[in-house]
N, C-alpha and C positions, 0 to 999 in steps of 0.2 A: 073195353075189356070185359069179358063175361066170366062168371064164376061157374065152374063145373060142379055138378052135384054128384057125379060119379067119377071113379078113378079106375084106370086100367090096372091090372095086376102087374106089380113090379115097377110102376111109374114112380118117380121121385115125388115126395111131398114138398110142395112149395109154400106151405103156410109157415108163418113166423111163430115160433114158440115163445110167448112172452112170460111164461112162468119163471124161468131163471132170472130174467130181468127184474121182475117184481120181487123175487127173493133177495136179490142183491140190493135193490133200492130200500127194502124194509130193513135189512141189516145195516146199511149206511145211515138210515134215519135213526135207528136205535143208538148207533155209535155216536152220532152228533148230539142226540138228546142227552147222553150221559156225559160227554166231554165238554160241552159248552159251558155249564156252570163252573167248571174248573178254571176257565180262562178269565173269569171275573174277579179273581183274586188279585189284590193290589200289592202294595208295598207291605212287607211284614213289619209290624210294630207290636210291641207288648202293651196292649191296652189295659187300663185299670178296670176293675170289676164294679158293677153296680146292680141294684135290684131290678131296674127297668132299663131296657135297651131296645128301641124300636126305631129303625130308620126306614122310611118309605119314600117313594117318589120314582117316577119313571126315568127322568133324565136328571140325575143329581150330580153335583160337582163336589168332589171329595178332596179336601186338603189334608195331606198327611205330613206330620212332623216326625221324622225319625231321630235317632240319637245324634246323628251327624247334623250339626247346626248350620252348615253352610248352604244346604239345599232343603227345599220343601218340594212336595210332589202334588201335582194337580192331576187326578185320575191317572196315576202311575207315570206321569211325565215330569222329569226333574226340572225345577226352576230355581235359579239363584235366589237366595233369601233377600238380597238387596233389590231385586227386580220384581218382587212379589206384588207390590201394590199396583204397579203399572199393568202387570199381567192380569190381575183381578179386574181392574177397570176395563180392560179390553174384553175379557170374557163376559162380564155382566153388563156391557153397554147396551145391548139390544134385548136383554132378557126381562120378562115380566116378573118371574120368580127370583127374588134376590135372596136365596138361601144357599148356604154352604155347610157341608158337614166336615167337622174337624176330627181327625184321627191323630192323636198324639201319643207317642211312646210314654209309658209311665215313668221312665227315667229322665225325661226332659224336664228341666227345672220349671217350676210354676211361673216364674217371672218371664221366661222365654215364651211360654204358651200365651200368657197375657199380652205380651208385646205383639205377638202375631195376631191375636184377636183384635187388638187396637188398630193394627194396620188394615185388617179385613174390614172393620167398621168404617175407617177413614176412606176406604175404597168405595163405599156406598152399599155394602152388603147389609141388608136389614136383619137377617136371622142367621145365627151361627149355632148349629147343632153339634153337641159334643158326643162323640161315640165312645161307648164302653163295652166291655165284654159282659155277657150275661153271667149271672152267678152259677157256680157249678151245681149240677143236680144232686140232691141229697138222697 
């Protein structure tokens, strides 16, 4: 198939115009860049405030304790409170990094949070990070 360098008057153009395709792809890219961080929102809990709050890590496991005491959440997945220890052992069995981040509602009693931390430690997790809200800007 050869390319023509000249065209007869009135002949149809058979070239593909990629400009609209590029425009649509750029718009979709911008939409996905804006909406993707919104999907990382987990379970809503009312966290306590502290002066320092910094959680980092690429693949982190988040344990959320809402006001409802029957369930806890692992990365937004509900798990029965009584099955938590076995679930933790299953998740962390092949992992090198034995760190979990705990998000507890401020209205959950201190004793309940401590009993969950005890179960986490008994499951073999070495580090428990407690999440808080950053202080309000003054």
